[in-house]
C-alpha positions in Angstrom: 102.1 115.2 86.9 99.3 114.6 84.3 96.9 111.8 85.1 96.9 110.9 81.4 100.5 109.7 81.2 102.4 107.1 83.1 104.3 107.9 86.3 108.0 108.4 85.3 110.2 106.7 87.9 114.0 106.2 88.5 115.1 103.2 90.6 118.3 103.5 92.7 119.7 100.4 94.5 123.3 99.2 94.7 122.3 95.5 94.6 121.9 94.6 90.9 119.4 91.8 91.5 117.2 94.0 93.6 117.5 96.9 91.2 116.8 94.8 88.1 113.9 93.1 89.9 112.3 96.4 90.8 112.7 97.7 87.3 111.1 94.6 85.9 108.2 94.5 88.4 107.3 98.2 88.2 107.7 98.2 84.4 104.9 95.6 84.1 102.4 98.1 85.5 100.7 100.0 82.7 100.8 103.4 84.5 104.5 103.3 85.6 107.4 104.1 83.2 110.8 103.3 84.7 113.0 105.7 82.8 116.4 104.7 84.3 118.1 102.9 87.1 121.2 103.8 89.2 123.6 101.8 91.3 124.6 104.6 93.7 123.6 108.1 94.8 125.9 110.0 92.3 124.4 108.0 89.4 120.9 108.8 90.7 121.6 112.5 90.8 122.9 112.5 87.3 120.0 110.5 85.9 117.4 112.7 87.7 119.0 115.7 86.1 118.9 114.0 82.7 115.4 112.5 82.8 113.4 114.7 85.2 111.3 111.9 86.6 108.2 112.4 88.7 109.6 110.2 91.5 112.6 108.2 92.5 112.7 104.9 94.4 115.8 105.2 96.5 117.8 102.6 98.6 119.2 104.0 101.8 122.6 102.2 102.1 124.6 102.7 98.8 128.2 103.2 98.0 129.7 106.5 96.8 126.8 108.5 98.1 124.3 107.0 100.6 120.5 107.5 100.4 120.3 110.2 103.1 122.9 112.5 101.3 121.3 111.7 98.0 118.0 112.7 99.4 119.4 116.0 100.7 121.0 116.8 97.3 117.8 115.9 95.4 115.7 118.0 97.7 117.9 121.0 97.1 118.4 120.6 93.3 115.2 118.9 92.2 112.5 119.7 94.7 109.7 118.6 92.4 110.9 115.0 92.3 109.2 112.9 95.0 111.6 110.7 97.0 110.4 107.4 98.2 113.0 105.4 100.3 112.8 101.6 100.0 115.2 99.9 102.3 115.8 97.0 104.7 116.5 99.5 107.6 113.8 101.0 109.8 115.9 102.1 112.8 115.0 105.5 114.2 118.2 107.3 113.0 117.8 106.1 109.4 114.1 107.1 109.3 114.5 110.5 111.0 117.6 111.5 109.1 116.1 110.6 105.8 112.8 112.3 106.4 114.5 115.4 107.7 116.6 115.4 104.5 113.4 115.6 102.4 112.2 112.0 101.7 108.4 112.1 101.2 107.7 108.4 101.9 109.5 105.5 103.5 109.0 101.8 102.8 110.7 98.6 103.9 111.7 96.0 101.3 108.9 93.6 102.2 106.5 95.9 100.4 105.0 94.4 97.2 105.0 96.1 93.8 101.5 97.4 94.0 102.2 99.0 97.4 105.4 100.5 96.0 103.6 101.8 92.9 100.8 103.3 95.1 103.3 105.0 97.3 105.2 106.4 94.3 102.0 107.9 92.9 100.9 109.2 96.3 104.4 110.8 96.9 104.3 112.4 93.4 100.9 113.9 94.3 102.3 115.4 97.5 101.2 112.8 100.0 103.3 110.9 102.6 103.2 107.2 103.0 105.0 105.4 105.9 105.4 101.7 106.3 103.7 100.5 109.6 107.1 99.4 110.9 108.4 102.9 110.2 105.5 104.4 111.9 106.2 102.3 115.0 109.8 103.4 114.9 108.8 107.1 114.8 106.4 106.6 117.6 109.1 105.0 119.8 111.5 107.8 119.0 109.0 110.5 119.9 107.5 109.1 123.1 109.6 110.2 126.1 110.8 107.5 128.6 108.6 107.2 131.6 109.4 109.4 134.6 110.9 107.6 137.6 108.3 106.7 140.3 107.7 109.5 142.8 108.1 108.8 146.5 105.2 107.4 148.4 104.1 109.5 151.4 105.9 108.2 154.5 108.4 106.1 152.5 112.1 106.2 153.2 114.1 109.0 151.6 116.1 106.6 149.5 116.2 107.3 145.7 113.1 105.9 143.8 115.3 103.6 141.8 116.6 102.0 145.0 113.1 101.3 146.4 111.2 98.1 145.7 107.9 98.5 143.9 104.9 97.8 146.1 102.9 94.5 146.3 105.7 92.4 144.9 105.5 94.2 141.5 108.7 93.7 139.4 110.6 96.7 138.1 109.2 95.9 134.6 105.6 95.7 135.9 106.0 99.0 137.8 107.4 100.5 134.5 104.4 99.3 132.6 102.0 100.4 135.3 103.4 103.9 135.0 102.8 103.9 131.2 99.2 102.6 131.8 98.7 105.6 134.1 99.9 107.9 131.4 97.2 106.6 129.1 99.3 104.5 126.7 97.7 101.6 124.9 99.1 98.1 124.9 100.5 98.7 121.4 102.2 102.0 122.5 103.7 100.3 125.6 105.0 97.5 123.4 106.6 100.0 121.0 108.1 102.1 123.8 109.6 99.2 125.7 110.5 97.1 122.6 108.3 94.2 123.8 105.9 92.0 122.0 102.2 92.7 122.3 101.7 89.3 124.1 104.4 90.0 126.6 102.8 93.3 127.5 99.4 91.6 127.9 101.0 89.0 130.2 102.6 91.8 132.4 99.3 93.7 132.6 97.4 90.6 133.7 100.0 90.1 136.5 99.7 93.8 137.4 96.0 93.6 137.7 96.3 90.5 139.9 99.0 91.9 142.2 97.2 95.3 142.6 93.7 93.8 142.8 92.7 96.1 139.9 89.7 95.1 137.8 90.6 97.4 134.9 92.9 100.1 133.7 91.1 102.8 135.6 91.6 100.9 138.9 95.3 100.3 137.9 95.8 104.0 137.2 94.3 104.9 140.5 96.6 102.4 142.2 99.6 103.9 140.4 98.7 107.4 141.6 98.1 106.2 145.1 101.5 104.5 145.2 103.6 107.2 143.6 104.0 105.3 140.2 102.3 108.0 138.1 
């Protein structure tokens, strides 16, 4: 793509109001040229073959052919076209399937037009841009679940899941303590367990109180001493 000409873009979204709004908003930018718009994946494939854009802004859930299959076909037939997914959905299956199919970037629909335009330009230049919510989804999908607590020396031979955590810790607190001992940050714990950041902080404060730990180092030592790490 030449830096001297506008970025040529196709917009594909099955909702007419969204599609027309995106065409209008992006068309107001001096360095973006929306060359066509499509209401489904089949239309998008035909328009890409006709116009040869630099990038396509693609909705994920469309009739006739969805965004993931459209991405797969575009990657095979038009590998030079950068694919930027713009959708309401950020669940792990949607994200992973579409990125594996060949999408270069993934945004949710609360992105503003300048962010969308920046992402389209970056994708056309070979870069990947992921919405923070999408990054969190990918992190949650790649972090393995915590291992079950190991038996404490001298404890009964009952399965770990059947034993009560020590010092009146709840099962959730024991789970969070295990993740602390594995070195996860509060944000990573919140993402892994699908909890809010404030909820995680509240649990950690209670853990510190119950285990008489002054900091995460002491809590980690406690976890190792009591078979929770």
